[in-house]
C-alpha positions as CSV (number, residue, x, y, z in Angstrom):
1,X,84.9,22.9,28.3
2,X,84.7,22.7,24.5
3,X,87.8,23.8,22.7
4,X,86.2,26.8,21.0
5,X,84.8,28.1,24.3
6,X,88.2,27.8,25.9
7,X,89.8,29.7,23.1
8,X,87.3,32.6,23.4
9,X,87.8,32.9,27.2
10,X,91.6,33.0,27.4
11,X,92.9,35.8,29.5
12,X,95.7,38.3,29.4
13,X,98.2,35.8,30.7
14,X,97.6,33.4,27.8
15,X,97.9,36.4,25.4
16,X,101.2,37.4,26.9
17,X,102.5,33.8,26.7
18,X,101.5,33.6,23.0
19,X,103.3,36.9,22.3
20,X,106.5,35.7,24.0
21,X,106.4,32.5,21.9
22,X,106.0,34.6,18.8
23,X,108.9,37.0,19.7
24,X,111.7,34.9,18.1
25,X,109.9,34.8,14.8
26,X,109.3,38.6,15.0
27,X,112.9,39.2,15.7
28,X,113.9,37.0,12.8
29,X,111.7,39.0,10.5
30,X,112.9,42.3,11.8
31,X,115.8,42.7,9.3
32,X,113.5,42.1,6.4
33,X,110.9,44.4,7.8
34,X,113.5,47.2,8.2
35,X,114.8,46.6,4.7
36,X,111.3,46.9,3.3
37,X,110.7,50.0,5.4
38,X,113.9,51.6,4.0
39,X,112.8,50.8,0.5
40,X,109.4,52.3,1.0
41,X,110.9,55.4,2.6
42,X,113.2,55.8,-0.4
43,X,110.3,55.4,-2.8
44,X,108.3,58.1,-1.0
45,X,111.2,60.5,-0.9
46,X,112.1,59.9,-4.6
47,X,108.5,60.4,-5.6
48,X,108.2,63.7,-3.7
49,X,111.4,65.0,-5.4
50,X,110.1,63.8,-8.8
51,X,106.7,65.3,-8.4
52,X,108.3,68.6,-7.2
53,X,111.0,69.1,-9.9
54,X,110.0,67.0,-12.9
55,X,107.2,67.5,-15.4
56,X,104.4,64.9,-15.3
57,X,105.1,61.7,-17.3
58,X,103.6,61.7,-20.8
59,X,103.7,58.2,-22.3
60,X,102.4,59.7,-25.5
61,X,105.6,61.7,-25.8
62,X,108.0,59.4,-27.6
63,X,111.1,61.2,-26.2
64,X,109.8,61.2,-22.6
65,X,108.8,57.5,-22.8
66,X,112.2,56.6,-24.3
67,X,114.1,58.3,-21.5
68,X,112.1,56.4,-18.9
69,X,112.5,53.1,-20.7
70,X,116.2,53.5,-21.3
71,X,116.7,54.5,-17.7
72,X,115.2,51.2,-16.7
73,X,117.5,49.3,-19.1
74,X,114.7,48.7,-21.6
75,X,114.9,49.2,-25.4
76,X,112.8,52.0,-26.9
77,X,111.5,51.9,-29.6
78,X,110.7,48.3,-28.8
79,X,112.3,45.5,-30.7
80,X,109.8,44.1,-33.3
81,X,108.7,40.6,-32.4
82,X,105.6,38.5,-32.3
83,X,105.4,37.7,-28.6
84,X,102.5,39.4,-26.7
85,X,104.8,41.7,-24.7
86,X,106.5,43.0,-27.8
87,X,103.3,43.4,-29.7
88,X,101.7,45.4,-26.8
89,X,104.8,47.7,-26.5
90,X,104.6,48.2,-30.2
91,X,101.1,49.5,-30.1
92,X,102.1,52.1,-27.5
93,X,105.0,53.2,-29.7
94,X,102.7,53.5,-32.7
95,X,100.2,55.5,-30.6
96,X,102.9,58.1,-29.8
97,X,102.4,59.5,-33.3
98,X,98.8,60.4,-32.4
99,X,97.6,63.2,-30.0
100,X,96.5,62.0,-26.6
101,X,93.3,64.0,-27.0
102,X,92.2,61.6,-29.8
103,X,92.4,58.8,-27.2
104,X,94.2,56.3,-29.5
105,X,94.5,53.6,-26.8
106,X,91.2,54.0,-24.9
107,X,89.1,54.2,-28.1
108,X,90.0,50.5,-28.6
109,X,90.6,48.6,-31.8
110,X,87.5,50.0,-33.4
111,X,88.6,53.6,-32.9
112,X,90.4,55.7,-35.6
113,X,93.8,54.7,-34.4
114,X,92.9,51.0,-34.0
115,X,91.3,50.8,-37.4
116,X,94.4,52.4,-39.0
117,X,96.8,50.2,-37.0
118,X,95.0,46.9,-37.7
119,X,93.4,47.6,-41.0
120,X,95.8,49.6,-43.1
121,X,98.8,48.6,-45.2
122,X,102.3,49.4,-44.0
123,X,101.5,49.8,-40.2
124,X,103.8,48.6,-37.5
125,X,101.7,45.6,-36.9
126,X,102.1,42.9,-39.6
127,X,99.0,41.3,-40.9
128,X,99.8,37.9,-39.3
129,X,99.8,39.5,-35.8
130,X,96.7,41.7,-36.1
131,X,94.1,39.2,-34.9
132,X,96.3,38.6,-31.8
133,X,96.8,42.3,-31.1
134,X,93.0,42.8,-31.4
135,X,92.3,40.0,-28.8
136,X,95.0,41.4,-26.5
137,X,93.6,44.9,-26.8
138,X,90.0,43.8,-26.0
139,X,91.4,42.0,-22.9
140,X,92.5,45.3,-21.6
141,X,96.3,45.0,-21.2
142,X,96.4,47.5,-18.4
143,X,94.6,45.2,-15.9
144,X,97.7,43.7,-14.4
145,X,99.1,47.1,-13.5
146,X,95.6,48.4,-12.4
147,X,95.4,45.4,-10.0
148,X,98.6,46.5,-8.3
149,X,97.0,49.9,-7.6
150,X,93.7,48.4,-6.4
151,X,95.2,45.5,-4.3
152,X,98.3,46.8,-2.7
153,X,97.3,49.0,0.3
154,X,101.0,49.9,1.0
155,X,101.4,51.2,-2.6
156,X,98.4,53.5,-2.1
157,X,99.7,54.5,1.3
158,X,103.1,55.5,-0.2
159,X,101.7,57.2,-3.3
160,X,98.1,58.1,-2.2
161,X,97.6,60.1,-5.4
162,X,99.8,58.1,-7.6
163,X,97.5,58.1,-10.6
164,X,97.4,61.9,-10.8
165,X,99.9,63.5,-13.2
166,X,102.6,64.7,-10.7
167,X,103.0,61.2,-9.3
168,X,102.7,59.0,-12.4
169,X,106.3,59.0,-13.2
170,X,107.2,57.5,-9.9
171,X,104.3,55.0,-10.1
172,X,105.4,53.9,-13.5
173,X,109.0,53.5,-12.5
174,X,108.0,51.3,-9.5
175,X,105.6,49.2,-11.7
176,X,108.2,48.7,-14.5
177,X,111.0,47.7,-12.1
178,X,110.0,46.5,-8.6
179,X,106.6,45.2,-9.5
180,X,107.9,43.6,-12.6
181,X,110.4,41.7,-10.6
182,X,108.3,40.9,-7.5
183,X,104.8,40.4,-9.0
184,X,105.7,39.5,-12.6
185,X,103.7,42.5,-13.9
186,X,104.4,43.0,-17.6
187,X,106.1,46.3,-18.4
188,X,103.6,46.6,-21.3
189,X,100.7,46.6,-18.7
190,X,102.3,49.6,-16.9
191,X,102.7,51.4,-20.3
192,X,99.1,50.8,-21.2
193,X,97.9,51.9,-17.7
194,X,99.9,55.2,-18.1
195,X,98.5,55.6,-21.6
196,X,94.9,55.2,-20.5
197,X,95.5,57.7,-17.6
198,X,97.1,60.1,-20.1
199,X,94.0,60.0,-22.3
200,X,91.6,60.5,-19.4
201,X,89.8,63.9,-20.0
202,X,89.7,64.5,-16.3
203,X,93.5,63.9,-16.0
204,X,92.9,61.0,-13.6
205,X,90.5,62.9,-11.2
206,X,87.6,60.5,-12.0
207,X,89.8,57.4,-11.4
208,X,91.1,58.9,-8.2
209,X,87.5,59.6,-7.0
210,X,86.5,56.0,-7.7
211,X,89.5,54.7,-5.8
212,X,89.5,57.0,-2.8
213,X,86.9,57.1,0.0
214,X,88.4,60.4,1.2
215,X,87.7,62.0,-2.2
216,X,84.2,60.5,-2.3
217,X,83.5,61.9,1.2
218,X,84.8,65.3,0.2
219,X,82.8,65.5,-3.0
220,X,79.9,63.0,-2.9
221,X,78.5,64.4,-6.2
222,X,81.9,64.7,-7.9
223,X,80.8,62.7,-11.0
224,X,77.4,64.4,-11.6
225,X,75.9,67.6,-10.2
226,X,79.0,68.7,-8.3
227,X,81.4,68.0,-11.1
228,X,82.6,71.6,-11.7
229,X,83.3,72.1,-8.0
230,X,85.0,68.7,-7.8
231,X,87.3,69.4,-10.8
232,X,88.2,72.8,-9.5
233,X,89.1,71.3,-6.2
234,X,91.1,68.4,-7.8
235,X,93.0,70.9,-10.0
236,X,94.5,72.3,-6.8
237,X,96.1,68.9,-6.1
238,X,97.4,68.2,-9.6
239,X,99.1,69.9,-12.5
240,X,97.8,69.6,-16.0
241,X,94.1,69.5,-15.1
242,X,91.5,70.5,-17.7
243,X,88.7,72.9,-17.4
244,X,85.5,71.4,-16.0
245,X,83.5,72.1,-19.1
246,X,85.9,70.0,-21.2
247,X,86.0,67.0,-18.9
248,X,83.1,64.7,-19.5
249,X,82.7,61.6,-17.2
250,X,84.0,58.5,-18.8
251,X,81.3,55.8,-18.3
252,X,77.8,55.9,-16.7
253,X,77.2,57.7,-13.5
254,X,75.4,55.9,-10.7
255,X,72.7,57.7,-8.7
256,X,71.1,56.7,-5.4
257,X,67.6,55.1,-5.6
258,X,65.1,54.7,-2.8
259,X,64.9,50.9,-3.3
260,X,68.5,50.4,-4.4
261,X,71.1,48.0,-3.0
262,X,74.9,48.3,-2.7
263,X,76.2,44.8,-3.2
264,X,79.7,44.1,-1.8
265,X,81.6,40.9,-2.9
266,X,84.6,39.3,-4.5
267,X,83.3,39.9,-8.0
268,X,86.7,39.6,-9.8
269,X,88.1,36.5,-8.1
270,X,86.9,33.1,-9.7
271,X,85.6,31.3,-6.7
272,X,82.4,30.1,-5.0
273,X,82.0,33.4,-3.2
274,X,82.4,35.2,-6.5
275,X,79.8,33.1,-8.1
276,X,77.5,33.7,-5.2
277,X,78.0,37.5,-5.6
278,X,77.2,37.4,-9.3
279,X,74.1,35.2,-8.7
280,X,72.9,37.6,-6.1
281,X,73.5,40.5,-8.5
282,X,71.5,38.8,-11.2
283,X,68.7,38.0,-8.8
284,X,68.4,41.6,-7.6
285,X,68.4,42.9,-11.2
286,X,65.8,40.4,-12.2
287,X,63.6,41.6,-9.3
288,X,63.9,45.2,-10.6
289,X,66.2,46.4,-7.8
290,X,68.8,49.0,-8.7
291,X,72.2,47.5,-7.8
292,X,75.5,49.2,-7.2
293,X,78.1,46.4,-7.2
294,X,81.2,47.0,-5.1
295,X,84.1,44.7,-5.6
296,X,86.5,44.1,-2.7
297,X,89.8,42.9,-4.3
298,X,90.9,39.5,-3.2
299,X,94.5,38.8,-4.2
300,X,96.6,40.6,-6.8
301,X,97.6,37.3,-8.6
302,X,94.1,35.6,-8.6
303,X,91.6,38.3,-9.4
304,X,90.8,37.9,-13.1
305,X,88.0,40.3,-14.0
306,X,88.0,44.1,-14.6
307,X,86.6,46.1,-11.6
308,X,85.2,48.7,-14.0
309,X,81.7,49.6,-13.0
310,X,82.1,48.0,-9.6
311,X,83.7,50.9,-7.7
312,X,82.4,53.9,-5.8
313,X,80.7,54.9,-2.6
314,X,77.9,53.3,-0.7
315,X,75.1,55.2,-2.5
316,X,71.9,53.2,-1.8
317,X,70.1,53.0,1.6
318,X,70.6,49.2,1.9
319,X,73.8,47.2,1.5
320,X,74.3,43.5,1.2
321,X,77.8,42.1,2.1
322,X,78.6,38.8,0.5
323,X,82.1,38.6,2.0
324,X,83.9,36.5,4.7
325,X,83.2,37.9,8.2
326,X,86.9,38.0,9.0
327,X,86.6,41.5,7.6
328,X,85.2,44.2,9.9
329,X,82.8,46.6,8.4
330,X,85.4,49.5,8.2
331,X,87.9,47.1,6.6
332,X,85.3,46.1,3.9
333,X,84.8,49.8,3.0
334,X,88.5,50.6,3.0
335,X,89.5,47.6,0.9
336,X,86.6,48.2,-1.5
337,X,87.7,51.9,-1.7
338,X,84.1,52.8,-1.0
339,X,83.0,55.6,1.3
340,X,80.4,54.4,3.8
341,X,76.9,55.9,4.0
342,X,75.5,57.1,7.3
343,X,72.4,55.2,8.6
344,X,72.5,52.5,5.9
345,X,70.7,49.2,6.6
346,X,73.2,46.4,6.2
347,X,72.7,42.7,5.7
348,X,75.4,40.0,5.6
349,X,75.3,36.8,3.6
350,X,77.7,34.4,5.2
351,X,78.8,30.9,4.3
352,X,80.0,28.5,7.0
353,X,80.7,24.8,7.2
354,X,80.6,23.7,10.8
355,X,77.8,23.2,13.4
356,X,79.2,26.0,15.5
357,X,80.2,29.5,14.3
358,X,83.4,31.2,15.6
359,X,83.0,33.7,18.4
360,X,84.4,36.5,16.2
361,X,81.5,36.0,13.7
362,X,79.0,36.6,16.5
363,X,80.8,39.9,17.2
364,X,80.9,40.9,13.6
365,X,77.2,40.1,13.2
366,X,76.3,43.0,15.6
367,X,77.3,45.4,12.8
368,X,74.4,44.2,10.7
369,X,70.6,44.4,10.8
370,X,70.3,40.7,10.1
371,X,72.2,37.8,8.7
372,X,71.1,35.8,5.7
373,X,72.0,32.1,5.7
374,X,72.1,30.4,2.3
375,X,71.1,27.0,3.8
376,X,69.3,25.6,6.8
377,X,72.5,24.1,8.1
378,X,74.2,27.5,8.2
379,X,71.1,29.1,9.8
380,X,71.2,26.5,12.6
381,X,74.9,27.1,13.1
382,X,74.4,30.9,13.5
383,X,71.1,31.1,15.3
384,X,72.5,29.5,18.5
385,X,75.1,32.2,19.1
386,X,74.2,35.4,17.2
387,X,72.3,38.2,18.8
388,X,70.9,39.5,15.5
389,X,68.2,37.8,13.5
390,X,69.3,35.0,11.2
391,X,67.1,34.2,8.2
392,X,67.4,31.4,5.7
393,X,67.6,32.9,2.2
394,X,68.1,30.2,-0.3
395,X,70.0,31.6,-3.3
396,X,69.1,31.2,-6.9
397,X,71.5,29.4,-9.2
398,X,71.5,29.5,-13.0
399,X,74.3,28.2,-15.2
400,X,75.7,31.0,-17.3
401,X,76.2,30.2,-21.0
402,X,79.5,28.5,-21.8
403,X,81.3,27.1,-24.8
404,X,81.4,23.3,-24.7
405,X,84.9,21.9,-24.5
406,X,86.4,18.5,-25.4
407,X,88.1,16.5,-22.7
408,X,91.4,17.0,-24.5
409,X,91.1,20.7,-24.0
410,X,91.5,20.0,-20.2
411,X,94.1,17.3,-20.8
412,X,91.7,14.5,-20.0
413,X,91.3,11.1,-21.7
414,X,88.2,9.9,-23.7
415,X,87.7,7.2,-21.1
416,X,84.2,5.6,-20.8
417,X,83.7,6.8,-17.2
418,X,85.2,10.1,-16.0
419,X,84.3,11.3,-12.5
420,X,85.1,14.9,-11.5
421,X,85.8,16.6,-8.1
422,X,86.7,20.4,-7.9
423,X,87.9,22.3,-4.9
424,X,89.8,25.4,-3.8
425,X,92.9,24.6,-1.7
426,X,92.1,27.7,0.4
427,X,88.9,26.0,1.5
428,X,90.9,23.6,3.7
429,X,92.2,20.4,2.2
430,X,91.0,18.2,5.1
431,X,87.5,19.4,4.9
432,X,87.2,18.8,1.2
433,X,88.7,15.3,1.7
434,X,90.0,14.5,-1.8
435,X,92.1,11.7,-0.4
436,X,89.0,9.9,1.0
437,X,87.4,10.2,-2.5
438,X,90.6,8.8,-4.1
439,X,90.5,5.8,-1.7
440,X,86.8,5.2,-2.5
441,X,87.4,5.5,-6.2
442,X,90.2,2.9,-6.2
443,X,88.0,0.5,-4.1
444,X,85.3,0.9,-6.8
445,X,87.6,0.3,-9.8
446,X,90.4,-1.9,-8.4
447,X,90.3,-4.4,-11.3
448,X,91.6,-2.1,-14.1
449,X,88.3,-0.9,-15.5
450,X,88.6,2.1,-17.8
451,X,87.6,4.7,-15.3
452,X,89.4,7.9,-14.3
453,X,89.0,10.4,-11.4
454,X,89.8,14.0,-12.3
455,X,90.4,16.4,-9.5
456,X,90.5,20.1,-10.4
457,X,92.4,22.2,-7.9
458,X,92.3,26.0,-7.6
459,X,95.3,27.7,-5.8
460,X,97.2,24.5,-5.3
461,X,100.2,26.6,-4.2
462,X,98.4,27.6,-1.1
463,X,99.2,24.2,0.5
464,X,102.3,22.7,-1.1
465,X,102.3,19.7,1.2
466,X,98.7,18.8,0.3
467,X,99.5,19.3,-3.4
468,X,102.4,16.9,-3.1
469,X,100.1,14.3,-1.7
470,X,97.8,14.7,-4.6
471,X,100.6,14.5,-7.1
472,X,101.7,11.3,-5.4
473,X,98.3,9.8,-5.9
474,X,98.3,10.9,-9.5
475,X,101.5,9.0,-10.1
476,X,99.9,5.9,-8.7
477,X,97.3,5.9,-11.5
478,X,93.6,6.4,-12.1
479,X,93.8,10.0,-10.9
480,X,94.5,13.1,-12.9
481,X,95.2,16.4,-11.1
482,X,94.3,19.7,-12.9
483,X,95.9,22.6,-11.0
484,X,95.0,25.9,-12.5
485,X,92.7,28.9,-12.2
486,X,89.8,28.8,-14.7
487,X,87.1,31.1,-15.8
488,X,83.6,30.3,-14.8
489,X,82.9,29.3,-18.4
490,X,85.7,26.8,-18.5
491,X,84.8,25.5,-15.1
492,X,81.3,24.8,-16.2
493,X,82.6,23.2,-19.5
494,X,84.8,20.9,-17.4
495,X,81.9,19.7,-15.4
496,X,79.8,19.3,-18.5
497,X,82.3,17.0,-20.2
498,X,82.5,14.5,-17.3
499,X,80.2,11.6,-16.7
500,X,79.6,12.1,-13.0
501,X,80.6,14.3,-10.0
502,X,81.6,13.2,-6.5
503,X,82.3,15.0,-3.2
504,X,83.2,13.1,0.0
505,X,83.3,16.4,1.9
506,X,83.4,16.4,5.7
507,X,81.3,19.5,5.8
508,X,79.9,22.1,3.3
509,X,78.1,25.3,3.9
510,X,76.3,25.1,0.5
511,X,78.0,22.8,-2.0
512,X,78.1,25.0,-5.1
513,X,80.0,22.5,-7.3
514,X,77.5,19.7,-6.5
515,X,74.6,22.0,-7.3
516,X,76.2,23.0,-10.6
517,X,76.8,19.4,-11.6
518,X,73.1,18.6,-10.8
519,X,71.9,21.5,-12.9
520,X,74.1,20.2,-15.8
521,X,72.4,16.8,-15.5
522,X,75.2,14.9,-13.9
523,X,74.7,12.1,-11.3
524,X,76.3,13.2,-8.0
525,X,77.8,11.1,-5.2
526,X,78.0,13.2,-2.0
527,X,78.2,13.0,1.7
528,X,74.7,13.1,3.2
529,X,75.7,15.9,5.6
530,X,75.5,19.7,5.9
531,X,74.4,22.4,3.4
532,X,74.1,20.2,0.3
533,X,71.1,18.4,1.9
534,X,68.9,21.4,1.0
535,X,68.9,20.3,-2.7
536,X,69.8,16.6,-2.5
537,X,67.7,13.5,-1.6
538,X,68.3,9.8,-1.9
539,X,66.1,9.8,-5.0
540,X,68.0,12.6,-6.7
541,X,71.6,11.7,-5.9
542,X,73.8,9.0,-4.4
543,X,74.1,10.1,-0.8
544,X,76.8,8.6,1.3
545,X,76.4,7.8,5.0
546,X,78.8,9.1,7.7
547,X,79.6,9.1,11.3
548,X,80.3,12.3,13.3
549,X,83.8,12.7,14.6
550,X,85.5,15.6,16.3
551,X,88.1,17.5,14.3
552,X,91.3,16.0,15.4
553,X,93.6,19.1,15.3
554,X,93.3,22.8,14.8
555,X,93.0,23.7,11.1
556,X,92.8,27.0,9.4
557,X,89.4,28.5,10.5
558,X,88.4,25.2,12.2
559,X,89.3,24.5,15.8
560,X,89.8,21.0,17.1
561,X,86.9,19.3,18.8
562,X,84.0,20.6,16.7
563,X,82.2,17.7,15.0
564,X,82.0,17.1,11.3
565,X,81.3,14.0,9.1
566,X,83.6,11.1,8.3
567,X,82.0,9.7,5.1
568,X,81.7,5.9,4.6
569,X,84.2,5.2,1.8
570,X,82.9,1.7,1.2
571,X,79.4,3.0,0.6
572,X,80.8,5.7,-1.7
573,X,82.7,3.0,-3.6
574,X,79.5,1.0,-4.0
575,X,77.7,4.1,-5.4
576,X,80.5,4.8,-7.9
577,X,80.5,1.2,-9.0
578,X,76.7,1.2,-9.3
579,X,76.8,4.3,-11.6
580,X,79.4,2.6,-13.8
581,X,77.5,-0.7,-14.0
582,X,74.0,0.8,-14.4
583,X,74.3,3.9,-16.6
584,X,70.6,4.0,-17.4
585,X,69.8,4.2,-13.7
586,X,72.4,6.9,-13.2
587,X,70.8,9.0,-16.0
588,X,67.4,8.7,-14.3
589,X,68.9,9.8,-11.0
590,X,70.6,12.7,-12.7
591,X,67.4,13.8,-14.4
592,X,65.5,13.8,-11.0
593,X,68.4,15.6,-9.5
594,X,68.3,18.3,-12.1
595,X,64.6,18.8,-11.6
596,X,65.0,19.1,-7.9
597,X,67.9,21.5,-8.1
598,X,66.0,23.7,-10.6
599,X,63.1,23.9,-8.2
600,X,65.0,24.5,-5.0
601,X,67.5,26.9,-6.6
602,X,65.1,28.6,-9.0
603,X,66.5,32.1,-9.8
604,X,63.0,33.6,-10.3
605,X,61.8,32.4,-6.9
606,X,65.0,33.7,-5.3
607,X,64.4,37.1,-6.9
608,X,60.9,37.2,-5.4
609,X,62.3,36.4,-2.0
610,X,64.9,39.1,-2.2
611,X,62.4,41.7,-3.4
612,X,59.9,40.8,-0.6
613,X,62.6,40.9,2.2
614,X,64.1,44.2,0.9
615,X,60.6,45.7,1.0
616,X,60.2,44.6,4.6
617,X,63.6,46.0,5.5
618,X,62.7,49.3,3.9
619,X,59.9,49.6,6.4
620,X,61.9,48.6,9.4
621,X,63.0,51.3,11.9
622,X,66.2,49.4,12.7
623,X,69.5,50.5,11.2
624,X,72.8,48.8,11.3
625,X,75.1,49.5,14.2
626,X,78.7,50.5,14.1
627,X,81.3,47.8,13.4
């Protein structure tokens, strides 16, 4: 019996045995769990006492702020200095001379307070620091603290209404102490978060509605036609609320549309899935489809963008989920803080890298009306085991504008031949196969030619052992490791400044980095297997042969025994050498590759496909089933 089938058919005895094996680890963790539980209980009790007997925190009140900061052992007024943390604390201190009703912080650097602070003589911000303060302000300093609120389920469980006035003092104390130590959250970020909440004309009710499925369910029109009733209801849960007629909504209000789509994805986390979500959003908007984006937070330390404008309930009749199927439908709505709509039609767009899909995915698929597969390889993998329809929906891909960067910006040399490979360590090191690429590269350039292989890693700390192997290869020469999280713009600029791209993957669902390199006019060396074959041919890229081998051992997400490719490293070395020796030929291949990628991944054609299929779904009597 194949390994996967055996795993899915194990009985209660195997489950008990696995539980017994895990018991020692559970007991070893018990003291830490009990300590954490005690700390959480203490926080809840202290928060209740604070909310009951203390006035709401007012960061705009210099005396109140000083008491809180001094109790935490922090100086207030802040010590004048030119580091970012001191500058941001200084802005809050300066704003304490302005009424909160004038919104000195949320009006931004172009508001009355900002213009005074950064444009007048004798203000607390010296002229030499004003440009930096402006940049920091525009970057929204509160984001680090906001991410704690959005990402940490246990925090919202302990303080479910923590952003409302009675609970803010406890939330701030936790953020400025525990979160500062555990998560590295700047104290200035907590100060800015509290200042923004203090300037909210709804006293936090709007923010709470956007972050709470329960509030959305209780008042589905809380931000538009049912606003007066909503604010009256919210005032019963919070002190210092304002009358409904004086509380305008901050930001645009979304309304349901007959042909609209709710699009759920990891919008704020720089990754392949994030890029797929943004490309889908752009394609829907280009097709004239109203879109309500809904961000599901990924990790508190890796999400980079602001979730503003990507929160709220499932308002449209159709939803597209561009998220890993490890998450059940109810979990997606809970983690996105989005109240689910009854009788919505739901479609999932899933990426997968092997020839057989996990049994769990077939179960998850039953919650959807149909599954969209981005490539034929993924479609074939799903169709054999899913009970719901699986449809190939090739995505559109357009390169967003970016500022060109020099190689020195990324710490790379001005070598005559620079090859790039990029991957996320969470995408499984063995599947991405960077060591195979390094071996092939060294075979191609063993005689000391001026050629360098750059490997850009995202989330290298996810697998320290694998990262150590890469660092060892880097020390041996010809290889440079870049381990950092980049914006999409910088990622594209990195690809653009290299001479070629290479991927000796063992399996790919789509192959985003290869497609992007082709669109940027780079010659690409790649394994002739799996999803990338939809936009690659032997005339448009340097395809590498392979032999199928079973996965040797269980890996994260990938059970042993399922086949994938073992690329021919000698052939890959020949291709790399050929590109180096025949640059004119490589440029011709790259031009043909760019033309093919533009045709296959044309965003306009993708928009037409989406609009047509959504129209067909709108006329379908089927609705999604319960998760």
